[in-house]
N, CA, C and O atoms as CSV, one atom per row, in Angstrom:
chain,resi,resn,atom,element,x,y,z
A,1,MET,N,N,0.081,17.629,-1.461
A,1,MET,CA,C,-1.298,17.179,-1.462
A,1,MET,C,C,-1.422,15.829,-2.167
A,1,MET,O,O,-2.197,14.969,-1.748
A,2,HIS,N,N,-0.650,15.653,-3.245
A,2,HIS,CA,C,-0.700,14.391,-3.976
A,2,HIS,C,C,-0.235,13.226,-3.099
A,2,HIS,O,O,-0.789,12.129,-3.175
A,3,ILE,N,N,0.770,13.461,-2.277
A,3,ILE,CA,C,1.260,12.406,-1.393
A,3,ILE,C,C,0.159,11.979,-0.431
A,3,ILE,O,O,-0.051,10.785,-0.221
A,4,LEU,N,N,-0.535,12.927,0.145
A,4,LEU,CA,C,-1.625,12.627,1.065
A,4,LEU,C,C,-2.732,11.839,0.363
A,4,LEU,O,O,-3.271,10.887,0.927
A,5,MET,N,N,-3.067,12.232,-0.852
A,5,MET,CA,C,-4.095,11.513,-1.599
A,5,MET,C,C,-3.675,10.083,-1.880
A,5,MET,O,O,-4.500,9.172,-1.806
A,6,MET,N,N,-2.412,9.870,-2.199
A,6,MET,CA,C,-1.929,8.517,-2.478
A,6,MET,C,C,-1.928,7.662,-1.210
A,6,MET,O,O,-2.280,6.484,-1.259
A,7,VAL,N,N,-1.538,8.239,-0.090
A,7,VAL,CA,C,-1.544,7.487,1.170
A,7,VAL,C,C,-2.977,7.105,1.549
A,7,VAL,O,O,-3.228,5.974,1.965
A,8,VAL,N,N,-3.901,8.031,1.408
A,8,VAL,CA,C,-5.311,7.737,1.700
A,8,VAL,C,C,-5.824,6.667,0.744
A,8,VAL,O,O,-6.557,5.771,1.160
A,9,ALA,N,N,-5.450,6.747,-0.528
A,9,ALA,CA,C,-5.834,5.718,-1.494
A,9,ALA,C,C,-5.251,4.369,-1.094
A,9,ALA,O,O,-5.891,3.335,-1.284
A,10,GLY,N,N,-4.048,4.371,-0.546
A,10,GLY,CA,C,-3.443,3.130,-0.072
A,10,GLY,C,C,-4.228,2.504,1.061
A,10,GLY,O,O,-4.432,1.291,1.086
A,11,PHE,N,N,-4.671,3.331,2.003
A,11,PHE,CA,C,-5.486,2.810,3.098
A,11,PHE,C,C,-6.831,2.293,2.587
A,11,PHE,O,O,-7.338,1.282,3.073
A,12,ALA,N,N,-7.403,2.988,1.610
A,12,ALA,CA,C,-8.667,2.526,1.026
A,12,ALA,C,C,-8.461,1.188,0.305
A,12,ALA,O,O,-9.284,0.280,0.423
A,13,ALA,N,N,-7.366,1.076,-0.433
A,13,ALA,CA,C,-7.072,-0.183,-1.117
A,13,ALA,C,C,-6.829,-1.307,-0.120
A,13,ALA,O,O,-7.255,-2.440,-0.346
A,14,LEU,N,N,-6.155,-1.007,0.969
A,14,LEU,CA,C,-5.946,-2.013,2.015
A,14,LEU,C,C,-7.282,-2.498,2.553
A,14,LEU,O,O,-7.479,-3.697,2.751
A,15,GLY,N,N,-8.192,-1.577,2.787
A,15,GLY,CA,C,-9.525,-1.961,3.253
A,15,GLY,C,C,-10.256,-2.833,2.253
A,15,GLY,O,O,-10.946,-3.778,2.636
A,16,ILE,N,N,-10.110,-2.522,0.977
A,16,ILE,CA,C,-10.760,-3.323,-0.064
A,16,ILE,C,C,-10.162,-4.730,-0.111
A,16,ILE,O,O,-10.892,-5.712,-0.245
A,17,PHE,N,N,-8.838,-4.827,-0.001
A,17,PHE,CA,C,-8.183,-6.138,-0.009
A,17,PHE,C,C,-8.616,-6.966,1.197
A,17,PHE,O,O,-8.878,-8.162,1.065
A,18,VAL,N,N,-8.691,-6.349,2.352
A,18,VAL,CA,C,-9.104,-7.074,3.559
A,18,VAL,C,C,-10.566,-7.505,3.434
A,18,VAL,O,O,-10.907,-8.641,3.764
A,19,LEU,N,N,-11.421,-6.615,2.966
A,19,LEU,CA,C,-12.827,-6.956,2.783
A,19,LEU,C,C,-12.987,-8.092,1.780
A,19,LEU,O,O,-13.773,-9.011,2.006
A,20,ALA,N,N,-12.250,-8.036,0.676
A,20,ALA,CA,C,-12.322,-9.098,-0.328
A,20,ALA,C,C,-11.861,-10.431,0.248
A,20,ALA,O,O,-12.453,-11.472,-0.039
A,21,ALA,N,N,-10.818,-10.403,1.051
A,21,ALA,CA,C,-10.326,-11.637,1.659
A,21,ALA,C,C,-11.369,-12.242,2.588
A,21,ALA,O,O,-11.587,-13.454,2.584
A,22,VAL,N,N,-12.002,-11.405,3.373
A,22,VAL,CA,C,-13.030,-11.899,4.307
A,22,VAL,C,C,-14.229,-12.451,3.526
A,22,VAL,O,O,-14.769,-13.501,3.875
A,23,LEU,N,N,-14.639,-11.745,2.477
A,23,LEU,CA,C,-15.769,-12.217,1.676
A,23,LEU,C,C,-15.464,-13.524,0.948
A,23,LEU,O,O,-16.372,-14.306,0.666
A,24,LEU,N,N,-14.193,-13.760,0.646
A,24,LEU,CA,C,-13.787,-14.992,-0.018
A,24,LEU,C,C,-13.475,-16.119,0.970
A,24,LEU,O,O,-13.019,-17.192,0.576
A,25,GLY,N,N,-13.722,-15.866,2.235
A,25,GLY,CA,C,-13.540,-16.895,3.243
A,25,GLY,C,C,-12.119,-17.020,3.761
A,25,GLY,O,O,-11.785,-18.009,4.412
A,26,ARG,N,N,-11.293,-16.050,3.487
A,26,ARG,CA,C,-9.918,-16.055,3.988
A,26,ARG,C,C,-9.845,-15.175,5.231
A,26,ARG,O,O,-10.847,-14.596,5.650
A,27,GLY,N,N,-8.672,-15.082,5.807
A,27,GLY,CA,C,-8.513,-14.263,6.990
A,27,GLY,C,C,-8.139,-12.825,6.651
A,27,GLY,O,O,-7.737,-12.515,5.530
A,28,ILE,N,N,-8.279,-11.971,7.631
A,28,ILE,CA,C,-7.900,-10.564,7.476
A,28,ILE,C,C,-6.417,-10.453,7.161
A,28,ILE,O,O,-6.013,-9.631,6.339
A,29,ALA,N,N,-5.609,-11.274,7.811
A,29,ALA,CA,C,-4.164,-11.238,7.589
A,29,ALA,C,C,-3.818,-11.587,6.148
A,29,ALA,O,O,-2.872,-11.031,5.590
A,30,ASP,N,N,-4.568,-12.498,5.540
A,30,ASP,CA,C,-4.309,-12.866,4.145
A,30,ASP,C,C,-4.537,-11.680,3.214
A,30,ASP,O,O,-3.739,-11.439,2.309
A,31,GLY,N,N,-5.604,-10.951,3.426
A,31,GLY,CA,C,-5.882,-9.777,2.601
A,31,GLY,C,C,-4.816,-8.715,2.752
A,31,GLY,O,O,-4.428,-8.076,1.773
A,32,ALA,N,N,-4.338,-8.519,3.977
A,32,ALA,CA,C,-3.298,-7.514,4.220
A,32,ALA,C,C,-1.983,-7.926,3.572
A,32,ALA,O,O,-1.270,-7.084,3.026
A,33,ARG,N,N,-1.655,-9.221,3.629
A,33,ARG,CA,C,-0.408,-9.687,3.011
A,33,ARG,C,C,-0.452,-9.570,1.494
A,33,ARG,O,O,0.537,-9.171,0.879
A,34,VAL,N,N,-1.568,-9.906,0.889
A,34,VAL,CA,C,-1.700,-9.838,-0.568
A,34,VAL,C,C,-1.636,-8.394,-1.055
A,34,VAL,O,O,-1.178,-8.141,-2.169
A,35,PHE,N,N,-2.079,-7.464,-0.255
A,35,PHE,CA,C,-2.111,-6.045,-0.624
A,35,PHE,C,C,-0.721,-5.479,-0.923
A,35,PHE,O,O,-0.594,-4.597,-1.772
A,36,ILE,N,N,0.299,-5.954,-0.261
A,36,ILE,CA,C,1.601,-5.293,-0.299
A,36,ILE,C,C,2.210,-5.276,-1.698
A,36,ILE,O,O,2.705,-4.230,-2.119
A,37,TRP,N,N,2.197,-6.374,-2.429
A,37,TRP,CA,C,2.824,-6.392,-3.760
A,37,TRP,C,C,2.102,-5.516,-4.782
A,37,TRP,O,O,2.771,-4.764,-5.491
A,38,PRO,N,N,0.770,-5.573,-4.896
A,38,PRO,CA,C,0.117,-4.642,-5.825
A,38,PRO,C,C,0.332,-3.172,-5.433
A,38,PRO,O,O,0.446,-2.306,-6.300
A,39,TRP,N,N,0.386,-2.900,-4.128
A,39,TRP,CA,C,0.599,-1.514,-3.714
A,39,TRP,C,C,2.018,-1.062,-4.055
A,39,TRP,O,O,2.228,0.106,-4.384
A,40,LEU,N,N,2.977,-1.954,-3.984
A,40,LEU,CA,C,4.333,-1.608,-4.422
A,40,LEU,C,C,4.331,-1.256,-5.901
A,40,LEU,O,O,4.972,-0.285,-6.304
A,41,ALA,N,N,3.626,-2.023,-6.711
A,41,ALA,CA,C,3.549,-1.734,-8.148
A,41,ALA,C,C,2.902,-0.373,-8.402
A,41,ALA,O,O,3.393,0.404,-9.221
A,42,VAL,N,N,1.811,-0.086,-7.708
A,42,VAL,CA,C,1.138,1.217,-7.877
A,42,VAL,C,C,2.066,2.350,-7.439
A,42,VAL,O,O,2.117,3.393,-8.091
A,43,SER,N,N,2.788,2.158,-6.358
A,43,SER,CA,C,3.686,3.195,-5.849
A,43,SER,C,C,4.839,3.461,-6.818
A,43,SER,O,O,5.229,4.611,-7.019
A,44,VAL,N,N,5.379,2.412,-7.409
A,44,VAL,CA,C,6.476,2.588,-8.374
A,44,VAL,C,C,5.958,3.269,-9.630
A,44,VAL,O,O,6.639,4.129,-10.188
A,45,ILE,N,N,4.771,2.903,-10.085
A,45,ILE,CA,C,4.182,3.570,-11.255
A,45,ILE,C,C,3.947,5.042,-10.951
A,45,ILE,O,O,4.169,5.893,-11.812
A,46,ASN,N,N,3.503,5.351,-9.748
A,46,ASN,CA,C,3.320,6.743,-9.345
A,46,ASN,C,C,4.648,7.494,-9.381
A,46,ASN,O,O,4.702,8.639,-9.830
A,47,MET,N,N,5.715,6.856,-8.910
A,47,MET,CA,C,7.029,7.492,-8.933
A,47,MET,C,C,7.486,7.728,-10.375
A,47,MET,O,O,7.988,8.803,-10.703
A,48,LEU,N,N,7.310,6.728,-11.225
A,48,LEU,CA,C,7.730,6.879,-12.618
A,48,LEU,C,C,6.923,7.953,-13.338
A,48,LEU,O,O,7.451,8.643,-14.209
A,49,ALA,N,N,5.658,8.098,-12.984
A,49,ALA,CA,C,4.853,9.180,-13.561
A,49,ALA,C,C,5.404,10.533,-13.149
A,49,ALA,O,O,5.425,11.470,-13.948
A,50,GLY,N,N,5.846,10.638,-11.913
A,50,GLY,CA,C,6.452,11.888,-11.456
A,50,GLY,C,C,7.764,12.180,-12.158
A,50,GLY,O,O,8.087,13.339,-12.418
A,51,VAL,N,N,8.518,11.144,-12.463
A,51,VAL,CA,C,9.814,11.338,-13.120
A,51,VAL,C,C,9.629,11.659,-14.593
A,51,VAL,O,O,10.240,12.601,-15.097
A,52,TYR,N,N,8.795,10.894,-15.294
A,52,TYR,CA,C,8.716,11.031,-16.747
A,52,TYR,C,C,7.710,12.063,-17.220
A,52,TYR,O,O,7.947,12.728,-18.227
A,53,TRP,N,N,6.592,12.215,-16.522
A,53,TRP,CA,C,5.602,13.174,-16.993
A,53,TRP,C,C,5.685,14.505,-16.263
A,53,TRP,O,O,5.551,15.556,-16.888
A,54,ALA,N,N,5.901,14.482,-14.970
A,54,ALA,CA,C,5.983,15.735,-14.218
A,54,ALA,C,C,7.402,16.291,-14.193
A,54,ALA,O,O,7.624,17.400,-13.706
A,55,LYS,N,N,8.366,15.529,-14.713
A,55,LYS,CA,C,9.764,15.953,-14.872
A,55,LYS,C,C,10.473,16.219,-13.544
A,55,LYS,O,O,11.330,17.099,-13.465
A,56,TYR,N,N,10.119,15.457,-12.490
A,56,TYR,CA,C,10.884,15.514,-11.256
A,56,TYR,C,C,12.070,14.565,-11.375
A,56,TYR,O,O,12.059,13.649,-12.198
A,57,THR,N,N,13.074,14.781,-10.569
A,57,THR,CA,C,14.223,13.887,-10.585
A,57,THR,C,C,13.969,12.704,-9.648
A,57,THR,O,O,13.075,12.739,-8.803
A,58,TYR,N,N,14.778,11.659,-9.820
A,58,TYR,CA,C,14.656,10.504,-8.946
A,58,TYR,C,C,14.950,10.884,-7.493
A,58,TYR,O,O,14.349,10.333,-6.571
A,59,SER,N,N,15.865,11.814,-7.294
A,59,SER,CA,C,16.200,12.208,-5.918
A,59,SER,C,C,15.025,12.905,-5.233
A,59,SER,O,O,14.943,12.908,-4.005
A,60,VAL,N,N,14.139,13.480,-5.993
A,60,VAL,CA,C,12.932,14.089,-5.427
A,60,VAL,C,C,11.854,13.024,-5.225
A,60,VAL,O,O,11.133,13.046,-4.228
A,61,GLU,N,N,11.747,12.102,-6.165
A,61,GLU,CA,C,10.668,11.123,-6.139
A,61,GLU,C,C,10.920,9.934,-5.202
A,61,GLU,O,O,9.959,9.328,-4.728
A,62,LEU,N,N,12.160,9.588,-4.927
A,62,LEU,CA,C,12.425,8.440,-4.048
A,62,LEU,C,C,11.882,8.621,-2.631
A,62,LEU,O,O,11.290,7.684,-2.094
A,63,PRO,N,N,12.060,9.796,-1.997
A,63,PRO,CA,C,11.423,9.959,-0.676
A,63,PRO,C,C,9.894,9.909,-0.742
A,63,PRO,O,O,9.244,9.458,0.202
A,64,VAL,N,N,9.331,10.365,-1.841
A,64,VAL,CA,C,7.879,10.280,-2.026
A,64,VAL,C,C,7.463,8.814,-2.115
A,64,VAL,O,O,6.458,8.411,-1.530
A,65,LEU,N,N,8.245,8.015,-2.856
A,65,LEU,CA,C,7.969,6.585,-2.955
A,65,LEU,C,C,8.004,5.922,-1.589
A,65,LEU,O,O,7.156,5.086,-1.274
A,66,VAL,N,N,8.978,6.293,-0.785
A,66,VAL,CA,C,9.099,5.696,0.550
A,66,VAL,C,C,7.856,5.984,1.387
A,66,VAL,O,O,7.358,5.097,2.081
A,67,VAL,N,N,7.362,7.195,1.327
A,67,VAL,CA,C,6.174,7.560,2.116
A,67,VAL,C,C,4.917,6.922,1.529
A,67,VAL,O,O,4.121,6.327,2.255
A,68,VAL,N,N,4.742,7.047,0.211
A,68,VAL,CA,C,3.526,6.551,-0.441
A,68,VAL,C,C,3.417,5.033,-0.294
A,68,VAL,O,O,2.324,4.515,-0.065
A,69,PHE,N,N,4.522,4.323,-0.421
A,69,PHE,CA,C,4.477,2.880,-0.237
A,69,PHE,C,C,4.554,2.493,1.232
A,69,PHE,O,O,3.822,1.615,1.690
A,70,GLY,N,N,5.434,3.146,1.962
A,70,GLY,CA,C,5.759,2.705,3.308
A,70,GLY,C,C,4.646,2.834,4.322
A,70,GLY,O,O,4.474,1.941,5.151
A,71,VAL,N,N,3.894,3.897,4.286
A,71,VAL,CA,C,2.855,4.104,5.305
A,71,VAL,C,C,1.734,3.063,5.165
A,71,VAL,O,O,1.416,2.391,6.146
A,72,PRO,N,N,1.117,2.904,3.967
A,72,PRO,CA,C,0.093,1.855,3.869
A,72,PRO,C,C,0.657,0.435,4.013
A,72,PRO,O,O,-0.005,-0.433,4.581
A,73,ALA,N,N,1.863,0.191,3.507
A,73,ALA,CA,C,2.450,-1.144,3.637
A,73,ALA,C,C,2.784,-1.445,5.093
A,73,ALA,O,O,2.625,-2.579,5.543
A,74,GLY,N,N,3.238,-0.452,5.820
A,74,GLY,CA,C,3.484,-0.640,7.250
A,74,GLY,C,C,2.197,-0.949,7.998
A,74,GLY,O,O,2.181,-1.789,8.898
A,75,ALA,N,N,1.131,-0.279,7.628
A,75,ALA,CA,C,-0.168,-0.567,8.250
A,75,ALA,C,C,-0.625,-1.982,7.895
A,75,ALA,O,O,-1.166,-2.693,8.741
A,76,ALA,N,N,-0.407,-2.387,6.643
A,76,ALA,CA,C,-0.777,-3.744,6.226
A,76,ALA,C,C,0.043,-4.781,6.983
A,76,ALA,O,O,-0.488,-5.806,7.410
A,77,TRP,N,N,1.321,-4.517,7.148
A,77,TRP,CA,C,2.189,-5.427,7.898
A,77,TRP,C,C,1.681,-5.561,9.340
A,77,TRP,O,O,1.616,-6.660,9.890
A,78,HIS,N,N,1.325,-4.426,9.934
A,78,HIS,CA,C,0.814,-4.441,11.312
A,78,HIS,C,C,-0.492,-5.238,11.402
A,78,HIS,O,O,-0.675,-6.040,12.318
A,79,VAL,N,N,-1.387,-5.014,10.456
A,79,VAL,CA,C,-2.667,-5.736,10.458
A,79,VAL,C,C,-2.421,-7.230,10.276
A,79,VAL,O,O,-3.036,-8.049,10.959
A,80,ALA,N,N,-1.531,-7.584,9.364
A,80,ALA,CA,C,-1.243,-9.000,9.119
A,80,ALA,C,C,-0.655,-9.660,10.365
A,80,ALA,O,O,-1.031,-10.779,10.715
A,81,ARG,N,N,0.253,-8.978,11.021
A,81,ARG,CA,C,0.864,-9.541,12.232
A,81,ARG,C,C,-0.160,-9.661,13.358
A,81,ARG,O,O,-0.204,-10.672,14.059
A,82,ARG,N,N,-0.974,-8.635,13.527
A,82,ARG,CA,C,-1.937,-8.625,14.631
A,82,ARG,C,C,-2.997,-9.726,14.456
A,82,ARG,O,O,-3.315,-10.448,15.401
A,83,PHE,N,N,-3.531,-9.841,13.250
A,83,PHE,CA,C,-4.591,-10.819,13.053
A,83,PHE,C,C,-4.075,-12.229,12.806
A,83,PHE,O,O,-4.831,-13.191,12.943
A,84,ARG,N,N,-2.822,-12.368,12.451
A,84,ARG,CA,C,-2.227,-13.698,12.351
A,84,ARG,C,C,-2.110,-14.303,13.727
A,84,ARG,O,O,-2.387,-15.487,13.920
A,85,LYS,N,N,-1.702,-13.498,14.679
A,85,LYS,CA,C,-1.560,-13.992,16.059
A,85,LYS,C,C,-2.922,-14.296,16.668
A,85,LYS,O,O,-3.054,-15.236,17.451
A,86,ALA,N,N,-3.931,-13.511,16.317
A,86,ALA,CA,C,-5.251,-13.737,16.877
A,86,ALA,C,C,-5.854,-15.034,16.332
A,86,ALA,O,O,-6.613,-15.708,17.030
A,87,ALA,N,N,-5.521,-15.378,15.101
A,87,ALA,CA,C,-6.076,-16.592,14.485
A,87,ALA,C,C,-5.316,-17.835,14.920
A,87,ALA,O,O,-5.864,-18.936,14.872
A,88,ALA,N,N,-4.064,-17.683,15.342
A,88,ALA,CA,C,-3.246,-18.845,15.680
A,88,ALA,C,C,-3.540,-19.401,17.042
A,88,ALA,O,O,-2.922,-20.382,17.455
């Protein structure tokens, strides 16, 4: 359940980054590209919380990191590619 909540939070954060970029006069692709690095930081912190506080091993948490980071980052990559081509 926690993985699903984190993925949904990632999509919500992606939407916030895209909205902020548009409100600041930038393109949708810019907001999606900027989202990836902060989301990587949040995903790694989530993994470390699972290792140090919930006492899971790295071998358990690494696949979780891949899903929690990869799904929203993949969506951001797709949005950035799609809207970059539309603007060019």
